[in-house]
MARVEXVEX-774879 format. One record per atom (N, C-alpha, C, CB): residue in one letter; x, y, z. Coordinates in steps of 0.02 Angstrom, whole numbers, plus 50000, padded with zeros to 5 digits. Glycine has a CB too. Layout:
N
AXYZ
...
//
This chain:
440
M535965474653999
M535795468254032
M536415464454055
M535375463853986
N536985465354018
N537575461454034
N538055465054081
N537925459653972
S537905471354099
S538385475154138
S538485472354208
S538155482354143
T537935469854238
T537995467354306
T538425461154310
T537325465954335
P538305455954266
P538745450154269
P539475452054255
P538515444954218
N539595456554206
N540265458554191
N540595461854251
N540275463254131
L540205466054286
L540475469454343
L540615464554400
L540005475054367
R540175459654407
R540305454454458
R540955450754443
R539715449454461
Y541045449054380
Y541675445754360
Y542275450354373
Y541645443554286
A542195456754359
A542735461554370
A542935461754443
A542535468554346
W542435461754488
W542595461754559
W542925455254581
W541955462954601
Y542725449654548
Y543055443354563
Y543795443654544
Y542715437554525
V543945446554486
V544635447254464
V545025451454514
V544675450454393
V544725457054536
V545055461254586
V545205457254649
V544615467354603
A544725453154671
A544825449254732
A545395444254724
A544175445454750
V545435440954668
V545975436054657
V546655439554652
V545835431954592
L546675445154616
L547305448854610
L547505451854678
L547235454454558
M547015453854718
M547175456154785
M547475450554826
M546545458854820
L547215444454818
L547495438654853
L548225437554832
L547085432354838
A548365438454767
A549055437954744
A549495443354774
A549085438254668
Y549215449354780
Y549595454954808
Y549735453854883
Y549215461654799
I549235450954918
I549335449154988
I549915444154994
I548685446155019
S549905439154951
S550445434154951
S551115437354939
S550305428754899
S551135442054892
S551775445354875
S552045449354934
S551695449954814
F551595452654971
F551825456655027
F551995452355088
F551305461755046
I551665446755096
I551865442155148
I552585439855135
I551375436055152
D552715437955074
D553385435555056
D553905441255060
D553385432554986
R553685447255043
R554145453055043
R554325455255114
R553825458855005
Q553835455155159
Q553925457955226
Q554085452855280
Q553315461755245
V554165446655261
V554225441255310
V554835442155355
V554265434655275
L555335445855332
L555955446655370
L555885451355431
L556495449155325
T555355455355433
T555335460655483
T555325458155555
T554725464855471
L555075452155567
L555075449355635
L555665444655647
L554435445655648
L556095443855596
L556645439255602
L557315442755613
L556685434855541
V557275449255632
V557895453155640
V558345450155694
V557715460455658
K558065448455751
K558475445955806
K558815439355789
K558055445055869
P558455434055767
P558805427855750
P559265428655689
P558305422355736
L559075433055642
L559495434255584
L560165437355605
L559135438955535
K560135442355649
K560755445555672
K561175440655712
K560595451755714
R560855436455752
R561215431755794
R561555426255752
R560735428555844
D561185423355704
D561435417555669
D561865419255608
D560865413155647
F561745425155577
F562135427155519
F562635432755536
F561685429355463
N562615435155599
N563105440055623
N563115446355579
N563805436955626
V562555449955576
V562505455855533
V562305462055575
V561985454655478
T562405467955545
T562255474355578
T561545476655560
T562765479655558
D561305481955593
D560665484855577
D560655487455505
D560485490555625
T561205490255482
T561245492755413
T561165486955364
T561905496355401
Q561495481355377
Q561425475455333
Q560705472755334
Q561915470055354
V560385473055393
V559685470955397
V559255475455353
V559435471055470
G559375482055356
G559005486655314
G559105485355241
G559195493755330
L559715483655221
L559855481955151
L559485475555131
L560605481155140
L559465470755176
L559155464355161
L558405464955154
L559325459155214
I558095468655200
I557365469555199
I557155473655138
I557125472955263
G557525478955123
G557315483555070
G557705483055006
G557355490355095
F558345484755008
F558725485754947
F558805479354907
F559405488454963
S558945473654940
S559045467454903
S558425465654861
S559205461654951
F557845466954889
F557215465754853
F557095471054800
F556625465554902
A557215477354818
A557015482954776
A557425483554713
A557045489254814
I558065481554714
I558505483154658
I558255480154592
I559205480554673
F558095473754591
F557845470854529
F557095471754521
F558015463454527
Y556735472054577
Y556015473354574
Y555875479854536
Y555715473654645
T556265484954551
T556145491454521
T556385491654448
T556485496854561
F556985489254436
F557265489954369
F556925485254318
F558015488554370
L556735479354339
L556395474754294
L555665476754283
L556425467654320
G555385480654329
G554695482754322
G554565486754258
G554485486854381
I555055490554236
I554955494754176
I554895490554113
I555525499754169
P555365486054097
P555265481954037
P554655477354043
P555885477754024
I554505475054104
I553905470854112
I553285475054099
I553885467754183
G553285481354122
G552725485854108
G552635486954033
G552835492454142
R553185487953997
R553145488553924
R552845482153893
R553835490053893
M553055476553919
M552795470153895
M552045469553909
M553175464253927
A551835471953968
A551125471453987
A550685475953944
A551035473154060
D550965481153913
D550585485353868
D550465481953801
D550935491953857
R550825476353788
R550785473153723
R550595465753726
R551435473853687
K550815462353779
K550735455053783
K550185453153831
K551395451853805
N550085446653839
N549565443853882
N549735445053956
N549475436353869
R549345449253990
R549495451254058
R549385445554108
R549065457154078
K548895441354094
K548775435554138
K549385431054141
K548155431654113
R549695429654084
R550275425154083
R550865428354120
R550475423554011
I550945434854112
I551485438454147
I551405437654223
I551495445954128
I550785438454247
I550645437854318
I550775430754343
I549915439854333
V550555425754305
V550645418854325
V551385417054332
V550305414154274
W551785419054283
W552505417654287
W552825421354346
W552855419554221
G552615427454358
G552895431254413
G552765428054480
G552615438254413
I552135425854492
I551965422754556
I552355416254565
I551205421354560
T552425412454512
T552805406154515
T553525407454538
T552795402654447
I553845412454507
I554545413854523
I554625416254595
I554835419154475
W554205421054617
W554315423754684
W554145418554739
W553885430054695
S553655414154725
S553485409054775
S554055404154784
S552845405354754
I554355402054729
I554925397354733
I555525400654766
I555105394754663
M555675406854748
M556255410254776
M556165411754851
M556385416754738
T555545413054872
T555425413954944
T555575407554981
T554695416054957
A555345401854954
A555495395454986
A556245394154988
A555135389754948
L556605396054937
L557325395054935
L557695399254988
L557595396754867
C557385404855009
C557675408655065
C557755404355127
C557245414855080
G557335399255132
G557355394955190
G557925390055193
G556725391155194
V558305389355138
V558865384655138
V559535388155128
V558775379355083
T559545394855133
T560165398455127
T560585397655190
T560035405955113
G561245397655181
G561685396455238
G562105402455258
G562135390955222
S561995408255225
S562385414155242
S561995420355222
S563065414055206
Y562235426055246
Y561925432455229
Y561935433555153
Y562275438255264
N562495432255120
N562545433455048
N562065429055009
N563255432155025
Q561985422855029
Q561515418454995
Q560795420855004
Q561585411255021
L560635423055065
L559965425555078
L559835431955038
L559865426955153
F560345436155031
F560285442254992
F560115440554919
F560945446354995
I560465435654891
I560345433654821
I559645430754813
I560875428554798
A559425426754861
A558745423954858
A558225429454861
A558635418854914
R558345434554902
R557885440154906
R557855443954840
R558095444954963
V558415444454806
V558415447454739
V557935443654694
V559125447654710
G557955436954698
G557515432754658
G556775433954673
G557675425554668
V556615435054737
V555925436754756
V555715443254721
V555855437354833
G556155448154721
G556005454454689
G555905453854615
G556565459354702
I556295449554583
I556215448354510
I555515445754495
I556755443454484
G555285440954534
G554615438154523
G554065443154536
G554505432154566
E554125446954591
E553585451554610
E553545457554563
E553695453954680
A554075458854525
A554055464454477
A553515463554424
A554735465154444
A553295457354414
A552815455954361
A552095457654379
A552865448854341
L551935458054444
L551235458154464
L550885464854450
L551175456554536
S551095470154485
S550685476154486
S550625479954419
S550965480754536
P551165480754379
P551055484154315
P550525480654273
P551705484454276
A550545474054270
A550045470354231
A549365470654265
A550265463054223
A549345470254331
A548705470354368
A548355477054362
A548815468654441
Y548725482554369
Y548425489254361
Y548105489954293
Y548965494654371
S548465487954241
S548205488554172
S547595484154162
S548745486754122
L547625478054188
L547075473354180
L546445475854216
L547275466454206
I546515478254277
I545945480754316
I545635486854282
I546155482454388
T546065491254257
T545815497354225
T545385495754164
T546395501854204
D545535490354129
D545125488354072
D544465485154091
D545515483554029
L544355483754156
L543745480454178
L543245485154211
L543925474954226
F543455491354228
F543025495754267
F542935502654235
F543325496654337
P542335505654245
P542235512654225
P542625517354271
P541475514454225
R542755523454247
R543175528254283
R542915529654353
R543215534754244
Q542245530154362
Q541965532054426
Q542015526554479
Q541255534154418
K542205520554458
K542295515054506
K543025512954512
K541875509054486
L543465516154473
L544155513954470
L544525515054536
L544515517454414
G544395520554570
G544725521854633
G544585516554685
G544515528654661
T543955514554689
T543765509254736
T544075502554715
T543005508554740
A544055501054650
A544325494654626
A545075494054640
A544195493854551
L545455499254623
L546165499054636
L546315499754710
L546515504554597
G545885503154747
G545955503454819
G545905496554850
G545445508154850
I545415492654827
I545325485854853
I545925481554834
I544675482754827
Y546155482154772
Y546765478454753
Y547345480254799
Y546945479754679
N547425486654812
N547985488954852
N547905487554927
N548085496354841
I547315485154947
I547255482555015
I547775477055026
I546545479755028
G547955473754972
G548455468454977
G549105470655007
G548585465554909
V549285477054996
V549905479755025
V549885479155101
V550005487155005
Y549335481355131
Y549305481755203
Y549055475355235
Y548855487455224
L548595471855202
L548405465255227
L549005460555225
L547815462455187
G549375460855169
G549965456555164
G550485458255216
G550265457155095
S550615464755225
S551105466855275
S550885464755345
S551215474455272
G550255466155361
G550005464455427
G549985456955439
G549315467355437
L549735453255390
L549685446055398
L550365442755401
L549275443055342
S550855445455364
S551525442555367
S551805443055437
S551995446055317
I551695448855469
I551945449855537
I551575445355585
I551875457155558
L550905444755577
L550515440355620
L550715433055612
L549765441255606
L550795430955549
L550975423955536
L551655422255566
L550985422655462
V552145426655554
V552815425255580
V552805425255656
V553325430455554
A552415429855686
A552355429955759
A552085423355786
A551915435755782
L551565420755753
L551275414455775
L551755408555764
L550615413155738
I552105408755706
I552575403255691
I553155403355741
I552845403955620
L553395409355759
L553945409755806
L553755407055875
L554185416955812
K553115407255890
K552885404355954
K552885396755952
K552185407055972
L552875393955891
L552825386755884
L553505383455873
L552365385055827
V553995387155846
V554645384155833
V555175387355877
V554835384855758
S555645383455897
S556225386155934
S556655390055885
S556635380355968
V556925395755907
V557345399755863
V558085398455877
V557185407255872
E558235392955911
E558935391155924
E559075384255896
E559085391356000
G559725382855883
G559915376355857
G559815376055781
G559525370855890
T559855369955753
T559755369055681
T559315362955669
T560435368255645
W559005362955610
W558635357155586
W558975354355524
W557885359055571
S558925347955513
S559225344855454
S558675343755401
S559565338255472
I558795346455341
I558325345855285
I558635341555231
I558125352855257
P558295336155207
P558575331955154
P558775336155093
P558065326555134
F559345334555064
F559625337755004
F559915344755017
F559095338254951
F559695348055072
F559925354855084
F560365355555145
F559335359455090
G560375350655189
G560785350955249
G560445354455306
G561435354355233
D560835357655349
D560575360755409
D560315367755396
D561125361055463
I559745369355426
I559475376155424
I559285378155495
I558855376655376
Y559205384655506
Y558975387055571
Y558205386455573
Y559195394455583
P557915384855631
P557185383955634
P556785389855609
P556985382555705
W557025396055621
W556655401855597
W556615402255521
W556965408255624
Q557065398655487
Q557045398755414
Q556455394755386
Q557695395955386
S556155390455427
S555565386755404
S554985391355386
S555335381855457
V555005397455414
V554485402455398
V554445403455322
V554635409055433
F555005403455288
F555015404755216
F554645399455177
F555735405355191
F554685393155198
F554305387855165
F553555388855175
F554505380955191
I553365390555236
I552665391155254
I552325396855217
I552585392155329
V552665402455207
V552355408155174
V552465408055098
V552625414655203
G552985404555074
G553145404855003
G552755399954959
G553855403654994
L552735393754979
L552445388554935
L551705389254921
L552575381954966
P551285391954969
P550565392754952
P550435397354892
P550205395455012
G550925401454873
G550835405654814
G550695401654751
G551445409954804
L550925395454749
L550815391254690
L550075389554682
L551235384754695
L549695389554737
L548975388454732
L548635394354698
L548665387254802
I548885400354711
I548605406354678
I548755406154604
I548895412754710
V549325403454585
V549485402554514
V548945398454480
V550175399154506
A548745392954511
A548235388654481
A547565392254477
A548155382254523
L547395396254528
L546765399854529
L546725404854471
L546675403554596
I547265408554461
I547275413454406
I547285409854339
I547895418054413
A547675404754332
A547745401254268
A547085398354244
A548255395754274
F546665395954290
F546055392354270
F545415396354276
F545995386154309
T545425402254308
T544785405854319
T544785412954292
T544635405954392
I545345415554269
I545365422454245
I545555422554171
I545875426754286
K545215426754133
K545355427654062
K545675434454050
K544715426854020
E546085434753999
E546375441153979
E545825445653950
E546945440053926
P545695451553980
P545155455853955
P545345459553891
P544955460854009
E544835461753855
E544955465953796
E545225472753818
E544295466853754
R545715475153783
R546035481453802
R545615487353779
R546735481953771
Q545615492653819
Q545335499053798
Q545775501853742
Q545275504053857
N545445504753691
N545825507753635
N546335502753608
N546165514253657
A546095496853593
A546555491553572
A546945493353509
A546175485153560
S546665497553465
S547005499353404
S547635503353417
S546545503253359
K547685506453477
K548265510353495
K548705506753546
K548055517053522
A548625500253552
A548945496753607
A549705497053605
A548725489553607
A550005496953546
A550735497053542
A550975504253531
A550975492553484
V551345506853579
V551625513553573
V552385513053580
V551335518353627
S552725517553548
S553455517453549
S553725520653612
S553745520853487
A554355519153627
A554685522353683
A554725529853673
A555395519453694
K554775531953610
K554805539153595
K554165542653615
K554935540253520
E553595539353603
E552955542253623
E552885542653699
E552375538153595
V553135537553734
V553125537653807
V553545543453834
V553395530953836
K554135544353806
K554575549953827
K554245556653813
K555245549453791
R553905557253755
R553585563553738
R553025565153787
R553295563253667
Y552625560053805
Y552075561353852
Y552345563053921
Y551605555353856
F552885559753941
F553185561254006
F553435568454007
F553765556454021
A553775570653953
A554045577553951
A553485582653955
A554445578553887
A552925581253922
A552365586053921
A551995586353988
A551875584253865
N552065581154029
N551695580754092
N552165579554151
N551165575154089
R552775582154144
R553315580554191
R553145582354264
R553945584154171
Q552875588454275
Q552775590654343
Q552255586354379
Q552555597954344
A551695585054346
A551175580954378
A551435573954393
A550555580554333
I551785570954345
I552025564054353
I552535563654409
I552325561554287
L553015568254410
L553545568054461
L553265569454530
L554085573054444
C552805574154535
C552515575754601
C552125569754628
C552065581854596
L551735566554585
L551345560754608
L551805554954625
L550845558654554
F552265553354580
F552695547554590
F553135548254653
F553145546454528
F553455554054659
F553905554954717
F553505556354781
F554405560554704
G552925559454774
G552495560454833
G552295553854865
G551875564454815
I552095549054823
I551915542454848
I552525538454868
I551505538654796
A553095539754835
A553715536254854
A553915538054926
A554275538154806
F553845544454945
F554015546255013
F553495543755063
F554085553855019
M552865543055040
M552375539755082
M552595532555097
M551675539755048
A552825529055043
A553055522155051
A553695521855093
A553175519054982
F554115526955088
F554725527455128
F554565526855202
F555095534055114
G554065530655223
G553845530355293
G553495523955310
G553395536155308
S553085521355264
S552705515255278
S553165509155286
S552205513955222
Y553655508555241
Y554115502955245
Y554565503455307
Y554545502455182
A554755509655324
A555135510455386
A554725508255446
A555345517855395
T554075509755444
T553625507855499
T553555500355506
T552945510955489
T553385496955451
T553275489655455
T553935485855466
T552945487255390
S554495488655443
S555125485155449
S555435485655519
S555615487655399
W555345491555552
W555715492755613
W555275493355676
W556105498955606
T554625494055670
T554205494555730
T554255488255774
T553495495755710
P554265482155744
P554355476355789
P554995476755830
P554355469855749
T555545478855798
T556175479555834
T556135485155886
T556745480955784
L555785490555869
L555685496055917
L555315493555979
L555295501855883
L554795489655968
L554395487056023
L554805482256067
L553775483555997
V555255478556036
V555675473956074
V556215477756113
V556015468856027
R556555482356079
R557125485756111
R556905491156160
R557565488756058
H556385494956142
H556205500756183
H555695498956237
H555925506256139
Y555245494256222
Y554715492556269
Y554775485656300
Y554055493256235
G555265481656277
G555385475156308
G554905469656289
G555365475956380
L554525470456234
L554085465156212
L554495459556180
L553565467856162
T554215453556178
T554525448156139
T554375449256065
T554265441156163
E554745445656022
E554615446255950
E553895444255934
E555115441955910
A553645439055965
A552965436855951
A552455442055974
A552825430155987
Q552545444956033
Q552095450156056
Q552105456256011
Q552275452256128
A552705458255990
A552775464055946
A552435462755879
A553515465755935
G552525456655854
G552225455055789
G551465454855792
G552475448355766
L551195451955844
L550465451755851
L550165458755857
L550265447455911
L550515463155893
L550275470055901
L550305473955836
L550675473655955
L550895474055804
L550965477855742
L550545474855686
L551695478155721
G550545468155682
G550155464955630
G549415466655635
G550245457455633
S549145466855695
S548445468655705
S548315475955684
S548235467655778
I548765480455703
I548675487555685
I548685488455610
I549225491855718
V549185485555577
V549245486455504
V548645483255468
V549905483355478
T548465477255489
T547915473755457
T547255477655462
T547825466755487
V547125480555520
V546485484055530
V546525491355506
V546295483855604
F546995495155531
F546995502355519
F547265504355450
F547405505855573
S547805501055428
S548065502755361
S547585500455307
S548755499455351
T547295494555316
T546795492155268
T546195496855266
T546565485055286
G545965499055325
G545415503855328
G545585510355293
G545225505255400
G546195512655299
G546405518855266
G546375518255191
G547085520755288
V546605512655164
V546575511655091
V545855511655066
V546925505055071
I545415508155101
I544705507955081
I544395514755083
I544315503055125
V544495518355138
V544205525055146
V544485529755093
V544345527855216
G545145529455081
G545445533855031
G545175532554961
G546185532955030
G545115526154942
G544845524654875
G544125526754867
G544905517154863
R543705525454917
R542995527254912
R542905534854914
R542595523954969
Y543315538154955
Y543265545454959
Y543465548654893
Y543695548155017
S543975545954861
S544175548754796
S543645547754743
S544835545654773
D543305541954744
D542755540754697
D542175545554711
D542515533454701
R542045546754775
R541505551454793
R541655558454768
R541395551454869
L542265560754777
L542465567354753
L542435567654677
L543165569254778
T542635562254644
T542595561954571
T541875562754547
T542885555354545
Q541415559254580
Q540705559754562
Q540425566754575
Q540295554654601
Q540735570354621
Q540525577254635
Q540855582254588
Q540705579154706
G541255579854541
G541555584154491
G542225587054509
G541095589654477
K542545584354561
K543215586754581
K543735583354537
K543355585354657
A544025587254491
A544485584354443
A545125581654475
A544665589454390
D545335584854530
D545955582754563
D545835577954621
D546325588854588
A545255574554621
A545035570654679
A545555565654702
A544395566954662
K545835561854656
K546265556254676
K546925558654706
K546405551754616
M547185564154680
M547805566754708
M547665570754772
M548175571254657
R547085573954775
R546905577854835
R546835573254895
R546255581754823
V546545567354886
V546485562654941
V547175560754968
V546095556254919
G547655560054923
G548335558654944
G548625564254987
G548775557454885
F548515570454965
F548765576155003
F548435576555072
F548645582654964
I547785575355075
I547425575655139
I547705570355187
I546665574555128
G547785564255162
G548035558855205
G548735560355231
G548035552455167
M549175562855188
M549865564155209
M549915570355253
M550325564955149
S549455575055246
S549445580855292
S549295578555363
S548925586055268
I548805574155369
I548645571355434
I549235567255460
I548005566955431
G549545563455414
G550125559355433
G550705563455458
G550345555255375
L550835569255427
L551385573655449
L551245576255519
L551465579555400
F550625578355532
F550445580855598
F550565575355651
F549695583055599
L550355569255636
L550445563755683
L551175561955692
L550045557655660
A551565562255638
A552285560655642
A552645565555687
A552595560655572
L552465571955683
L552775576955727
L552605575555800
L552535583955707
I551985573355812
I551795571555880
I552205565555905
I551035569855884
V552325560655860
V552735554855879
V553435556955898
V552765549755820
L553735561555860
L554405563855875
L554435567455943
L554655568555820
V553945571855955
V553915575256020
V553785570256075
V553355580756019
F553355565456062
F553175560156110
F553805556456135
F552685555156078
F554255554756088
F554845550956107
F555395555256137
F555115547456047
T555405561756120
T555955565956144
T555795569656209
T556145571056092
L555155571156222
L554985575556278
L554525572356330
L554655581656252
T554325566056320
T553875562856368
T554145555956385
T553145562256339
P553875552756438
P554085545956455
P553885540756402
P553775543956522
A553455542656355
A553265538456298
A552985531656319
A553855537456254
P552415531556356
P552125525056374
P551895521356312
P551525526056422
I551905514856315
I551745510756257
I551025511856233
I551855503456273
Q550565513256280
Q549865514256260
Q549805520356213
Q549425515356323
G550165525656229
G550145531656186
G550455530256119
G550515537356219
F551005526556117
F551315524956053
F550865520756009
F551975521256065
V550525515956039
V550075511556000
V549515515655968
V549775506056045
V549215520356005
V548685524655978
V548945528855921
V548395529156034
L549525532055931
L549815536155878
L549985532055816
L550445539755904
L550255526155827
L550445521755771
L549825519755731
L550805515655797
A549285517955765
A548675515955731
A548395521655688
A548155513655781
L548365527655717
L548115533555680
L548555535155621
L548055539555726
C549205534655631
C549685536155577
C549615531055521
C550405536155605
C549545524655538
C549455519555487
C548825520755445
C549425512555519
F548285522855478
F547665524255442
F547755530155394
F547095525855492
A548025535755419
A548085541755379
A548555540855320
A548315547555422
T549135537855332
T549635537455279
T549495531955228
T550315536355309
S549005527655242
S548805522755191
S548245525355147
S548585516255225
M547915530755166
M547365533555126
M547575535255054
M547105539755159
P548185537855043
P548355539854974
P548445534054926
P548975543854975
Y548575527954950
Y548845522954905
Y548355520654851
Y549075517054944
G547745518854871
G547255516754821
G547085522354773
G546635514254855
A547005528354800
A546845534154758
A547415535754711
A546675540154800
A548035534954735
A548615536754694
A548695532154634
A549245536654736
T548595525654644
T548655521154587
T548105522354536
T548635513854611
A547515524254560
A546985526254514
A547165532654478
A546305527054551
A547505537254513
A547725543554482
A548195542254424
A548065548054534
V548645537354432
V549115535654378
V548725533454317
V549605530154400
Q548235529154327
Q547835526754270
Q547445532454237
Q547355521254292
E547215537254277
E546795542654251
E547205547754211
E546445546154308
M547825548854229
M548225554154198
M548655551554140
M548675557354250
I548605544954124
I549005541954072
I548555539054018
I549475536454101
P548705540153954
P548315537053900
P548325529453905
P548585539253831
A547775526253885
A547695519053894
A548275514853867
A547065516853860
P548545516253807
P549075511853781
P549735512253819
P549205513453710
M549795517153865
M550425517953902
M550355516253976
M550665525153895
R549785513953998
R549655513454070
R550105508554106
R548935511554081
A550215502654077
A550645497754111
A551365500354115
A550615490954075
T551585503754062
T552265506554062
T552345511654118
T552435509653994
F551865516354122
F551915521554174
F551775518654244
F551425527154160
S551365513354248
S551275510054312
S551935507054336
S550725504654307
A552315504154288
A552965501454306
A553445506954327
A553255497554247
L553435512654292
L553855518254312
L553655520854382
L553795524054261
F553005521054394
F552755522954460
F553025518354514
F551985522954461
L552975511854503
L553215506954552
L553975507154557
L552985499954533
F554315508754502
F555045509454504
F555245514754554
F555315511254434
V554935520654549
V555095526154593
V554885524554665
V554765532754570
V554275522154673
V554005520954739
V554415515754777
V553275518554735
N554605510454743
N554955505054778
N555695506154784
N554825498554743
L556005509354734
L556725510654740
L556845515554798
L557005513454675
L556435520754801
L556515525654855
L556195523254920
L556215532354833
G555575520754915
G555205518854975
G555465512555008
G554485518054959
L555465507054970
L555695500654997
L556445500455004
L555455494954953
G556795503354955
G557525503354958
G557795508055011
G557815505154892
G557445513655024
G557705518655068
G557425518755138
G557595525155039
G556785517355147
G556455517855212
G556775513455266
G555735516155206
P556795506855255
P557115502555306
P557855504155316
P557035495255286
L558195505955261
L558915507455265
L559035513755306
L559205508255195
M558615518855299
M558705525155335
M558705524055411
M558165530155315
V558235520155435
V558205518855508
V558835515355531
V557585514655526
G559055510355493
G559665506755511
G560275511255510
G559775500955465
L560325515655460
L560895520255456
L560905525255514
L560875524055389
L560315527955530
L560285532655587
L560495529255652
L559575535555595
N560285522955660
N560495519255719
N561255518355723
N560165512355720
D561545516255666
D562255514455665
D562715520555660
D562395509755609
K562515525655620
K562975531155603
K562845537555643
K562925532555530
L562215538855662
L562065545055698
L562065543855774
L561375547755676
F561675538955796
F561615537755868
F562125532655894
F560915535255883
H562385528455849
H562865523255870
H562595519055928
H563535526455890
D561945517955926
D561625514355981
D560985511055956
D561465519156041
P560955504455953
P560355501055929
P559735502455971
P560475493655926
N559835504456034
N559265505756077
N558935512556065
N559485505356149
Q559215516456018
Q558905522855999
Q558475522155936
Q559455528155987
V558265516055922
V557875514755862
V557225518855861
V557705507355856
H556945520455920
H556325524355921
H556435531355894
H556055524655993
L557015534355908
L557165541055881
L557315540755806
L557755544255919
S557675535655785
S557815534755714
S557165533855674
S558275528555703
F556715530055702
F556065529055670
F555675535555665
F555655523755708
A555635539355720
A555245545555721
A555525550655672
A555235548555792
I556185551455670
I556495556155623
I556345554155551
I557265556455634
T556395547755536
T556245545255468
T555525546655449
T556395537755463
L555065545655496
L554355546655483
L554195553955469
L553935544155541
V554475558555507
V554365565655496
V554625567855428
V554695569855552
M555225565655411
M555515567455346
M555085564855289
M556225564655341
A554875558555293
A554495555455239
A553815558755229
A554405548055253
T553435559755283
T552765562655277
T552805569955255
T552395562055343
G553305573555279
G553375580555259
G553505581455185
G553935583855299
L553975577555158
L554135577955087
L553545575655044
L554755573855070
S553205570355066
S552625567855029
S552075573055026
S552365561355060
C551925576055082
C551405581155086
C551555587055039
C551335583655159
F552165589355040
F552365595054997
F552295593354923
F553095597055012
L552525587454902
L552515585654832
L551795584554807
L552925579354821
L551375581354846
L550695580154824
L550305586754818
L550335575454874
Y550425591454862
Y550095597954857
Y550335601654795
Y550225602254920
T550985601454782
T551275604954723
T550995602254658
T552035604354723
G550815595854657
G550595592754595
G549845593154582
G550785585854595
L549455596254625
L548725596254616
L548505599354550
L548395599954673
K548725605354535
K548515608754474
K548785605354411
K548725615954475
P549445603754409
P549685600154350
P549335593454338
P550435598954357
F549115590154391
F548775583854384
F548125584654344
F548615580854453
V547755589854357
V547125591154320
V547265591954246
V546765597354348
Q547785595654228
Q547965596554158
Q548165589954126
Q548525601754152
S548515585754163
S548715579254136
S548125574754121
S549195575854185
I547605575254161
I546995571354148
I546705573354080
I546455572454204
E546685579854066
E546435582254001
E546885579853945
E546385589954001
N547535580053956
N548005577753905
N547905570353890
N548725579053926
A547785566353942
A547685559253933
A547045557853893
A547655555654001
K546515561653908
K545885560753871
K545975562353797
K545335565153901
A546375567453784
A546475569553715
A546865564353674
A546845576253713
E547285560453708
E547705555653672
E547415548653671
E548385555553703
S546915547253714
S546645540453717
S546135539253662
S546315539153786
//
């Protein structure tokens, strides 16, 4: 009799946590449309832009995620999430008053520190609220935040840039002069504090599955990792290379559209933001539901198989993009179609993959391994994807106007490696599920 209300509450929690994830990705990706004014006013290179978008955020986000994940396996996950959102919202706003590249880099590090708290705790919390056959859909909906946040950040910045001049300076009390484009950081950062209040007053810490085993030692974590090494590494790095391509796409496509096709920053943002919001979000939903359907049909490797299918399609499309840019006139209409299809296919694995992590790991270790998963995905994906495009521009082509080729090469490499790793891990993944059941 009580299952329906409980499930309704569980979906409410997913919706609120998804809202937090959207906020985190808006704050994380807000720089992607600010490349031109950033380079002009702070006098930086494409490589430095890649470091600022990815590495500055990823360095502490990834390394702090592991101890925070250990904490989430033992402590109150709701409080961890609340403190994390508070920190990243304030640090995003502080990006708006920085006066140099180095100051902005440090503020971005602070955003990463705050955001490190969200997903390890959220994955563990959601897993305790849902049965296994609904977990793929639940985590898929939570992970919609990745693409809704990315798409909305680009749309919001595009709209804001149409309203504010990107030249000159504004005077802010107590902080002095800032560039008008820096006001974007206030607009996207401070609303996160409203989400803090929503979580603090409407969500309760759920009872843990297998609560008697909640505290596990680092030695036990290492032992389980050693026994399931192949499945864990294939899944973690397979999704990391998926993220490598995705972050390269969201970080550099606006610049590609400006430099190669002559669009304004606002036009590029509205176009990419719409594609990511619609097609990437659709891919996550389809991937999560498809993995749950395969699970109900008795396919033990369902969640990892969906990842392999999505990245196989993504590799095929990435190769077409590379040929498109090297051997054809590459009209913008063709690029937009290919980009939309690629965004859909390569987002399919994400919801299923996070559910796969929960399925292959014993309950008392889930937040720890979720943090390890995010460590690999973000250090390689977020830290490497945007940087790779910038490096190819500066070091291989020595020409910022070749960004379309740098992007295509990065996409082929990322989807190819992801596809190979996810396929290699299919059989070991099934064995890891059995191992997790035996230990839970």
